[in-house]
Phi, psi and omega in degrees: 000133180216139176272163177298322177298318178297319179299317177296319179297317177302311182298317179295318180297314181295321181279351182070033181241154172231112180244155175275132176272130181245119179266129181248155178296143178170181180293145177278135179247206179291138182285340180195175179233145176222122184277130172253108188264015181299318184293315180294324177295317181293314186278323185249351183067029183233146173214153181302139180253355181235151171294159184308310183298320179293322178294321177296318180298316180296317179295318179301315180298320179296313180298316179301316177299320179295318179296314180298319181292326177292325177295325179288332180283318185276000000 
């Protein structure tokens, strides 16, 4: 289970950034998300091998590498 604020905190920590979170008025939604991976495991024979924060870190590094490589091309 992770809240949107926790997800934002993970991303900021991994990126080495500190941003202010701004909450705006609007309808209240779900307070958090929890992934149930039974269906993907059943249909594809796959399940996550990393915790969420580690997966975000790995994805962040990949995206950063893609951005850097595009800067070198252009």
